[in-house]
C-alpha positions, -999 to +999 in steps of 0.1 A: -589+632-191-582+664-211-576+661-249-563+686-272-588+701-299-582+715-331-588+749-322-560+747-295-535+737-321-546+763-348-542+789-320-504+784-316-482+811-328-463+807-362-431+809-343-435+782-321-421+750-334-438+725-349-442+692-327-451+660-338-486+649-332-493+624-303-503+591-308-536+581-302-547+572-267-559+538-260-585+529-230-586+494-215-618+491-198-622+469-168-655+454-157-665+455-122-697+437-113-722+448-087-752+432-081-783+447-070-818+430-072-807+402-095-795+433-118-759+437-129-746+476-135-713+477-154-691+508-148-665+516-170-633+530-160-612+543-187-576+542-184-554+554-210-526+536-224-503+551-246-486+531-272-450+548-276-446+531-309-482+539-320-490+502-326-527+496-337-552+485-314-552+449-327-519+441-314-529+444-280-561+421-283-538+397-297-512+396-271-539+397-247-555+364-260-523+348-262-515+355-226-551+341-218-540+309-236-510+305-220-523+311-187-552+285-192-528+260-206-508+265-174-538+261-153-550+229-171-516+213-168-512+221-133-546+204-125-544+170-118-569+142-105-569+145-068-561+185-067-582+209-049-614+220-070-624+257-073-659+262-060-683+278-084-695+302-061-661+321-062-680+344-091-646+365-090-622+339-096-649+326-123-651+358-141-616+366-139-599+334-155-625+329-179-657+306-179-648+285-205-615+275-197-625+270-160-653+247-171-628+228-195-605+222-162-636+208-143-645+186-171-608+172-172-607+169-134-639+148-133-631+127-161-598+117-144-614+112-108-643+091-127-614+070-142-598+064-110-631+050-094-637+029-122-603+017-119-608+007-081-642-008-087-631-032-114-601-044-096-623-063-069-649-073-093-620-091-113-597-107-086-616-107-053-632-139-063-598-155-075-582-142-044-609-156-024-606-192-040-571-193-037-569-184-001-597-207+009-577-236-008-544-227+010-560-224+045-580-258+037-549-274+025-529-262+058-559-274+080-563-309+062-524-312+068-525-302+108-555-328+110-536-357+091-503-349+111-525-349+146-541-384+135-509-404+125-497-409+160-533-424+173-527-455+161-552-481+169-540-507+194-546-546+189-543-573+217-544-609+208-562-626+241-562-663+233-571-694+210-594-721+220-594-755+197-628-770+202-614-798+176-580-814+166-580-845+146-551-860+126-561-892+107-554-914+078-570-906+044-568-897+008-566-863-008-590-852-040-565-872-064-570-903-044-532-902-028-530-916+008-522-889+033-529-878+066-560-854+068-561-827+099-593-810+110-595-783+134-622-761+147-607-734+170-618-696+183-596-667+183-601-636+207-587-605+204-592-566+219-592-539+192-592-501+207-591-469+186-572-443+205-582-416+182-596-385+203-613-369+172-622-398+147-634-432+142-623-459+121-633-486+096-617-520+104-609-549+077-586-577+081-571-604+059-582-643+067-565-653+097-543-683+084-532-712+110-503-733+095-482-760+102-446-756+091-458-734+061-489-757+055-520-739+057-544-763+079-574-736+087-586-701+079-610-677+093-625-643+082-629-615+106-662-593+097-658-555+090-668-531+117-666-493+126-652-483+160-659-451+173-632-427+188-618-437+223-633-470+224-626-505+224-643-538+217-637-575+216-636-594+184-641-632+178-628-652+149-636-687+140-605-703+124-614-740+110-600-765+087-620-797+074-598-823+064-567-809+049-544-831+033-510-830+049-488-848+022-466-863+048-462-838+070-483-850+097-466-884+096-459-886+131-490-869+146-516-892+135-531-923+158-556-947+150-581-926+175-571-895+157-560-879+185-525-868+185-504-873+217-474-851+213-474-809+214-481-794+179-463-761+167-485-740+147-485-705+137-514-676+133-510-653+110-530-620+095-533-583+087-556-556+105-560-526+082-580-494+099-591-467+077-601-431+097-620-406+077-609-374+098-625-349+073-648-368+049-628-387+024-605-357+022-581-367+051-583-404+058-552-419+072-545-455+072-530-478+098-519-512+089-508-538+117-495-574+108-498-599+135-478-630+140-486-657+168-468-688+176-491-715+190-483-747+209-508-771+209-511-798+238-538-826+235-550-819+270-558-783+259-589-790+242-617-765+249-593-748+270-581-713+261-544-711+252-530-675+261-515-653+233-505-629+254-467-632+251-467-652+219-477-626+190-456-599+172-473-567+161-455-548+130 
């Protein structure tokens, strides 16, 4: 660049018109870094920038700061969590856009990523256990319901086989209050077959007392012992039904004889209830089966110690 000196100005002829002085020239220095052996050498390239208005130098610096602030705000506003990072090796971009502003952008971006990671980690810790428990309860309940539904049709089967009277006597006597009446004494054995049809569960079996009655008058009773029946198996059950000098209060007037042995057939009824409890899944799934059995029996005097078939004489409800 060539600048006018004072000698040149004074050498002008007096007749030449007077010109207004030129505004001072301003220079912008652009840094360029060249690295050689770890040392930086800065070459200054002077470029004149003429200010037509002759504004002072500080106006340009304020404009530059404003432009840098606006550009940094635009950069920081455009950066969001998940956006591409500018590598630190990009020295020119680092120096060109300002190290301080770029570091602030990195800090904001890293904080956003850390918040996202913490949010993702906090969700499993808080809700995964609850989701697991709820899912387990739902699946377990569904599995239990399936087992219960599959076990209900597999009801146990009870088949009455026979009843045998070892003793059957009706003779005159008196009750506990001293009133004269006929007294009946019986001793019999009832046989039945119990079969568990369950394919994947056993059953615990109980029963109410076996009641033997004559026209609604109880004359004998027997108790079946509890037992456990495994899956797909059966057993023969024997119950003793007895009655010792039971007062009949006029009901057996036509049955008594001097020998105590009746000469006519006697209509009797045997009634009881069998309860079976299956433990399919511990005590959580335990279906219950109830069977009510009624048998009509005709006793003949010549059937002492002879089995009386009950195959077609019983109803099962």
